[in-house]
Every structure is written in C-alpha cells, then in structure tokens.
C-alpha positions as CSV (number, residue, x, y, z in Angstrom):
1,M,-1.5,-30.4,9.3
2,T,-1.1,-27.9,6.5
3,R,1.7,-28.3,3.9
4,A,2.7,-24.7,3.1
5,L,5.1,-23.1,0.6
6,V,6.5,-19.7,1.5
7,I,8.1,-17.9,-1.4
8,G,10.6,-15.7,0.3
9,G,10.8,-17.0,3.8
10,T,14.2,-15.9,5.1
11,L,14.1,-12.1,5.6
12,F,11.2,-10.1,7.0
13,I,7.6,-10.9,6.1
14,G,8.4,-14.5,5.2
15,R,10.5,-15.0,8.3
16,A,7.6,-13.9,10.6
17,L,5.2,-16.1,8.6
18,V,7.4,-19.2,8.7
19,E,7.8,-18.7,12.5
20,L,4.0,-18.6,12.8
21,L,3.4,-21.6,10.6
22,L,6.0,-23.7,12.4
23,G,4.6,-22.6,15.7
24,R,1.3,-24.2,14.9
25,G,2.8,-27.4,13.6
26,D,2.6,-26.9,9.8
27,E,5.0,-28.5,7.3
28,V,6.8,-25.6,5.7
29,V,8.9,-25.4,2.5
30,V,10.7,-22.2,1.7
31,M,11.5,-21.0,-1.9
32,H,14.5,-18.7,-1.9
33,R,17.8,-17.8,-3.7
34,G,20.0,-18.1,-0.6
35,T,22.1,-20.9,0.7
36,S,20.5,-21.3,4.1
37,T,17.5,-20.2,6.2
38,P,17.2,-19.2,9.9
39,F,15.2,-22.3,10.5
40,N,17.7,-25.0,9.7
41,S,16.2,-28.5,9.3
42,R,12.7,-27.4,10.5
43,V,11.8,-26.3,6.9
44,G,12.3,-27.8,3.5
45,E,14.0,-25.7,0.8
46,L,13.5,-25.0,-2.9
47,H,16.4,-23.0,-4.3
48,C,15.0,-20.8,-7.0
49,D,14.9,-17.3,-8.3
50,R,11.2,-16.5,-8.4
51,N,11.7,-14.1,-11.3
52,D,13.0,-17.0,-13.4
53,M,9.7,-18.4,-14.6
54,D,11.2,-21.6,-16.1
55,A,13.0,-22.3,-12.9
56,V,9.9,-21.8,-10.9
57,R,7.9,-24.1,-13.1
58,A,10.6,-26.8,-12.8
59,A,10.9,-26.4,-9.0
60,L,7.2,-26.8,-8.5
61,K,6.5,-29.4,-11.1
62,D,6.3,-32.4,-8.8
63,S,5.3,-30.5,-5.6
64,R,1.9,-30.2,-4.0
65,F,0.9,-27.6,-1.4
66,D,-2.2,-26.8,0.5
67,V,-1.3,-23.1,0.8
68,V,1.2,-20.9,-1.0
69,Y,2.3,-17.6,0.5
70,D,4.0,-15.3,-2.0
71,N,6.0,-12.5,-0.3
72,V,8.7,-11.6,-2.8
73,Y,9.3,-8.5,-4.8
74,D,12.7,-7.9,-6.4
75,W,13.6,-4.3,-5.7
76,Q,16.5,-4.3,-8.1
77,R,14.7,-5.8,-11.1
78,G,11.1,-5.6,-10.3
79,T,8.7,-8.6,-10.3
80,S,6.1,-8.6,-13.0
81,A,2.5,-9.9,-13.2
82,D,3.8,-12.6,-15.6
83,Q,6.3,-13.8,-13.1
84,V,3.7,-13.9,-10.3
85,S,1.2,-15.7,-12.6
86,A,3.8,-18.3,-13.5
87,A,4.2,-19.2,-9.9
88,V,0.5,-19.4,-9.3
89,V,-0.2,-21.6,-12.3
90,A,2.8,-23.9,-11.4
91,A,1.5,-24.3,-7.9
92,A,-2.1,-24.9,-8.8
93,S,-3.3,-28.4,-8.0
94,D,-6.3,-30.1,-6.6
95,S,-4.8,-29.8,-3.1
96,L,-4.2,-26.0,-3.3
97,R,-6.8,-24.3,-1.2
98,R,-5.2,-20.8,-1.2
99,Y,-2.6,-18.7,-2.9
100,V,-2.0,-15.7,-0.6
101,F,-0.2,-12.8,-2.4
102,T,1.4,-9.9,-0.5
103,S,0.7,-6.8,-2.4
104,S,0.8,-3.2,-1.1
105,I,-1.4,-0.2,-0.5
106,A,0.7,1.4,-3.2
107,V,-1.7,-0.2,-5.7
108,Y,-4.0,2.7,-5.0
109,G,-1.7,5.6,-5.8
110,E,-1.7,8.7,-3.7
111,G,-4.9,10.0,-2.0
112,G,-7.6,8.1,-0.1
113,E,-9.3,7.1,2.1
114,Y,-9.5,3.9,0.1
115,D,-11.3,0.7,0.8
116,E,-10.6,-2.5,-1.1
117,G,-13.2,-1.6,-3.8
118,A,-11.2,1.4,-5.0
119,R,-9.7,1.4,-8.5
120,L,-6.1,0.3,-8.7
121,V,-3.4,2.3,-10.6
122,T,-2.9,1.6,-14.3
123,S,-0.1,-0.3,-15.9
124,D,1.6,2.9,-17.0
125,Y,1.6,4.4,-13.5
126,P,5.0,6.2,-13.1
127,N,5.9,4.2,-9.9
128,P,6.9,0.7,-11.3
129,Y,6.4,-0.9,-7.9
130,S,2.8,0.3,-7.7
131,A,2.1,-0.6,-11.3
132,Q,3.6,-4.1,-11.0
133,K,1.7,-4.9,-7.8
134,A,-1.5,-3.7,-9.3
135,D,-0.9,-5.6,-12.5
136,S,-0.1,-8.7,-10.4
137,E,-3.4,-8.4,-8.5
138,R,-5.4,-8.0,-11.7
139,A,-3.7,-11.1,-13.1
140,L,-4.4,-13.1,-9.9
141,F,-8.1,-12.2,-9.8
142,E,-8.4,-13.0,-13.4
143,L,-6.9,-16.5,-12.7
144,H,-9.5,-16.8,-9.9
145,R,-12.4,-15.8,-12.1
146,G,-11.3,-17.8,-15.2
147,N,-9.5,-20.8,-13.8
148,G,-11.0,-21.1,-10.3
149,I,-7.6,-20.6,-8.6
150,P,-8.3,-19.7,-4.9
151,V,-6.4,-16.4,-4.5
152,T,-6.3,-13.8,-1.8
153,T,-4.3,-10.6,-1.8
154,L,-3.0,-8.5,1.2
155,R,-2.3,-4.8,0.9
156,P,-0.1,-3.7,3.8
157,A,1.0,-0.2,4.5
158,F,4.6,0.4,5.6
159,I,5.7,-2.7,7.5
160,Y,7.8,-2.5,10.7
161,G,9.1,-4.9,13.3
162,P,12.1,-7.0,14.2
163,H,14.4,-8.0,11.2
164,N,13.2,-5.1,9.1
165,P,15.7,-5.0,6.2
166,F,14.8,-1.4,5.3
167,D,16.4,1.4,7.2
168,R,13.3,2.9,8.6
169,E,12.7,2.8,12.4
170,A,16.4,2.1,12.9
171,F,17.4,5.0,10.8
172,F,15.9,7.4,13.3
173,W,17.0,5.5,16.4
174,D,20.5,5.6,15.2
175,R,20.4,9.4,15.0
176,L,18.3,10.0,18.1
177,L,20.7,8.0,20.2
178,A,23.7,9.8,18.7
179,G,22.2,13.2,19.5
180,R,21.9,14.0,15.8
181,P,19.3,16.4,14.5
182,I,16.6,14.9,12.3
183,I,16.2,16.4,8.8
184,V,12.5,16.9,8.2
185,P,11.2,17.5,4.6
186,E,9.1,20.6,4.5
187,D,6.7,20.8,7.5
188,G,6.8,17.0,8.3
189,L,3.0,16.8,8.0
190,R,2.8,14.1,5.3
191,T,0.9,11.2,6.8
192,M,1.8,7.5,6.8
193,Q,0.3,4.2,8.0
194,W,2.1,1.2,9.5
195,V,1.5,-2.5,10.2
196,H,3.5,-4.8,12.3
197,V,5.2,-7.6,10.4
198,R,3.6,-10.2,12.7
199,D,0.1,-8.8,11.8
200,V,0.9,-9.3,8.1
201,A,1.8,-12.9,8.9
202,R,-1.3,-13.4,11.0
203,A,-3.5,-12.0,8.2
204,A,-1.8,-14.3,5.7
205,V,-2.4,-17.4,7.8
206,I,-6.0,-16.5,8.5
207,A,-6.6,-15.8,4.8
208,G,-5.1,-19.1,4.0
209,D,-7.5,-20.9,6.2
210,D,-10.8,-19.0,5.8
211,R,-12.7,-20.0,2.7
212,H,-14.5,-16.7,2.8
213,A,-11.2,-15.0,1.9
214,I,-11.1,-16.5,-1.5
215,G,-11.2,-13.9,-4.2
216,R,-10.8,-11.1,-1.6
217,A,-8.3,-8.3,-1.0
218,Y,-7.4,-6.9,2.4
219,N,-5.9,-3.6,3.5
220,L,-3.6,-3.9,6.5
221,A,-2.8,-0.5,8.1
222,S,-2.8,1.4,11.3
223,Y,-5.7,3.9,11.5
224,P,-5.8,6.9,11.8
225,P,-2.6,7.8,9.9
226,I,0.1,9.7,11.7
227,T,2.3,12.5,10.4
228,Q,6.1,12.2,9.8
229,L,6.6,14.4,12.9
230,E,4.4,12.3,15.1
231,Y,6.2,9.1,13.9
232,V,9.6,10.5,14.9
233,Q,8.3,11.9,18.1
234,L,7.0,8.4,19.0
235,L,10.3,6.8,18.2
236,A,12.1,9.4,20.4
237,K,9.7,8.8,23.2
238,I,10.4,5.1,23.1
239,A,14.1,5.7,23.1
240,G,13.9,8.3,25.9
241,R,15.3,11.1,23.7
242,R,14.2,14.6,22.9
243,P,14.2,15.0,19.1
244,E,15.8,18.0,17.4
245,F,14.1,18.8,14.0
246,V,15.7,20.7,11.2
247,Y,13.2,21.6,8.4
248,V,14.5,21.6,4.9
249,Q,12.6,22.2,1.7
250,R,12.2,19.2,-0.6
251,E,13.6,21.0,-3.5
252,D,16.8,21.7,-1.5
253,I,17.0,18.1,-0.4
254,Q,16.6,16.9,-4.0
255,R,19.1,19.5,-5.3
256,L,21.7,18.3,-2.8
257,G,21.2,14.6,-3.8
258,G,18.8,13.2,-1.1
259,Q,17.0,10.1,-2.2
260,L,14.0,7.9,-1.3
261,L,15.4,4.4,-2.1
262,A,19.1,4.8,-2.5
263,P,21.7,6.5,-0.3
264,P,21.9,9.2,0.8
265,H,18.6,8.8,2.5
266,Y,17.2,11.9,4.2
267,F,14.2,10.5,6.0
268,G,14.6,6.7,6.1
269,V,13.9,4.5,3.2
270,Y,10.9,5.7,1.1
271,L,9.2,7.5,4.0
272,D,8.6,10.8,2.2
273,I,6.1,9.8,-0.5
274,P,2.7,11.5,-1.1
275,P,0.2,10.0,1.4
276,I,-1.8,6.9,0.6
277,I,-4.6,6.5,3.1
278,V,-6.6,3.3,3.5
279,R,-9.2,1.8,5.8
280,D,-8.7,-1.7,7.3
281,D,-12.3,-2.4,8.3
282,R,-12.6,-5.5,6.0
283,A,-9.5,-7.1,7.7
284,R,-11.0,-6.4,11.1
285,S,-14.5,-7.7,10.3
286,E,-13.8,-10.6,8.0
287,L,-10.4,-11.9,9.2
288,G,-10.9,-10.8,12.9
289,L,-7.5,-9.1,12.7
290,Q,-6.9,-6.7,15.6
291,P,-3.7,-4.8,14.7
292,T,-0.9,-4.4,17.2
293,P,-1.1,-0.8,18.6
294,L,1.7,1.1,17.0
295,E,3.5,2.2,20.2
296,D,3.4,-1.3,21.6
297,G,4.8,-2.8,18.3
298,L,7.6,-0.1,18.1
299,R,8.6,-0.7,21.7
300,E,9.0,-4.4,20.9
301,T,11.0,-3.5,17.8
302,Y,13.2,-1.1,19.9
303,R,14.1,-4.0,22.2
304,W,15.2,-6.0,19.2
305,Y,17.1,-3.0,17.8
306,Q,19.0,-2.6,21.0
307,Q,20.3,-6.2,20.7
308,Q,21.8,-5.5,17.2
309,Q,25.4,-4.6,16.4
310,R,24.9,-1.7,14.0
311,P,27.6,0.4,12.3
312,Q,27.7,4.1,12.9
313,P,25.5,5.8,10.3
314,D,27.2,7.7,7.6
315,V,26.0,11.3,8.3
316,S,28.4,13.1,6.0
317,W,25.7,14.1,3.5
318,E,23.4,15.3,6.4
319,D,26.2,17.4,7.7
320,R,26.6,19.0,4.3
321,V,22.8,19.8,4.2
322,L,23.0,21.3,7.7
323,A,26.0,23.3,6.8
324,A,24.3,24.7,3.7
325,R,21.5,26.2,5.7
C-alpha cells in the first residue's frame, strides 16, 4: 500500500486524485488550508498554507511519504519556484519514490505544436502564471539532477470535468439553457485543447508508480485542438440547444471592460488566450494514457452540472455589450 501526500486535495484535480488513490486502497494525507475535506475520516489532514515555506517545513518535518502529488497554485498570490522547492526538499526522504508536480502547457507560451523537449518561457515572461510554472519546473529538474530527488511534471491543457471551480463549461451551459446569445471574440477561431480531470489524476498515479517517469515531463491534452466555436457548438449539442453567436471585436470587449480572469467574463474564465498547441504522444506511449474523448467527458460533466444548484448568471454586462452594437 502506498502512503501518499496530496497537496491540495479538496477541490478539483486533487479531489479526483484522492478519489482514485482511495479507490485502489492507498493511505492518503491531504495538505490544505480548509477546515474539512469531502473524504471525512478516510484521509489524514495537514492544515497548512503551501505558500508559507516555514509552515510547510514544520508540517512535513516528521512525516514520510512514498509519493507526493503537488497540485496547488495560488491564483491570488501566485506560487513561486522557491515555495514549490521548499515542499520538495521538506518531503524528500529515503522512502520518497516520486514527487509529481502539476504544471501546465502554459510553460511553453503561445504557439506550437510543442513536445516536451521544447524550450520553456523565461522568468520575465509577462504572464506570471506561465513564468512561475516554468521556473518551478526548472527548479524541480535541477533538484533531480543535483540531489537525486525523483520528480515528474505534468503539463495539462485546460482541465474540465465534475467539480470544476472555474466558470468554463458551466459558463456556456448557463447561457445556452437560458436562451442567451453567446458573445464570441472576433471570429471564434482561436484554438484550445482540453483534458478531463480524471485523466490528469490517472496520469499522476501512473507517473508516481512508473520508475521510467522519473525526471520526465508529460503533456496532457486532447488532440487535435478545437476552435472556440467548435467548443461551444459541442456544449450546445450536449445540452440539446441551438447556439446563437454574436461576434464582437476584442478591442470593443476590452474597451467595455470584459476580462479573462475576473468578472465580467465574456467567454468563460481565461478561454480567449493566444493558442498553445501541444502533442501528447509521450503520455500515450510512456504512461499508456488513453485520454477520455472530449464529447464523452463533457457529457459526463453535463450530467453532473444538471445536479447542481447554480444561481442565475449576472448577464448585465453582456446586455450592455449587445446593446452597444
């Protein structure tokens, strides 16, 4: 039986991962800032802010784990390479056989098609999320080379699935079911890639078990990419609705206050960035990961969505955009 630490195991990626680990009989401890978990007494708990390096060192001082899964990024404050490294070093022991870090395809910057050998963005890259994830990966692989710490990194594309805390697939279903038009930036032809949250969890578990994954990075993404329009059309098909698109220039969206990460969102959370395109051949060949087909995964997600009690979306900003046309 594996003794596993999941840093961030209560929300989305971590939740899917803990469910998978418990399902195979592992002993699981969750490190988080909250007061409870969805798993009750089935998991142990370490209450700690992973950005507080001294607190992390203290929490892990007398603990030993076979595998550590690090899934946390603080979207308000950021999470630096130093903060990630502090957790790795604190968790390192003779029993540690893997430290699996959830990174992102954002480490590549816009463009593609990238495989895992592509150069990562620099520390001064204008998107702090991309820069911090790339810096963290560089620090992890340096700890592997210099200290022998057995690290693996995962680079997922946009993650979807039940319990998604980001207003993405649900953003569009809310509007489609209400008969609302969908505001589309420009021509809607920017591309995106997706990965089911359970596939991210599966990849993490496989990487934690397979010694060949030590020192390796893995892209996790649906291929080929789909356009923004194709994505919304697929969501509409699943919901049994006919989408109405209203095309708006990005400069007009920005002038009127539309944002990527903070309200008012105009196309879900962060779903209008310049495309980053990756290949997932390594995850398929080395980890044996067969990704969930996007339509199948979204249909499952829609069934979960239908069971939720969601407030009516605030569409006042969208109405102002539509009225200004």
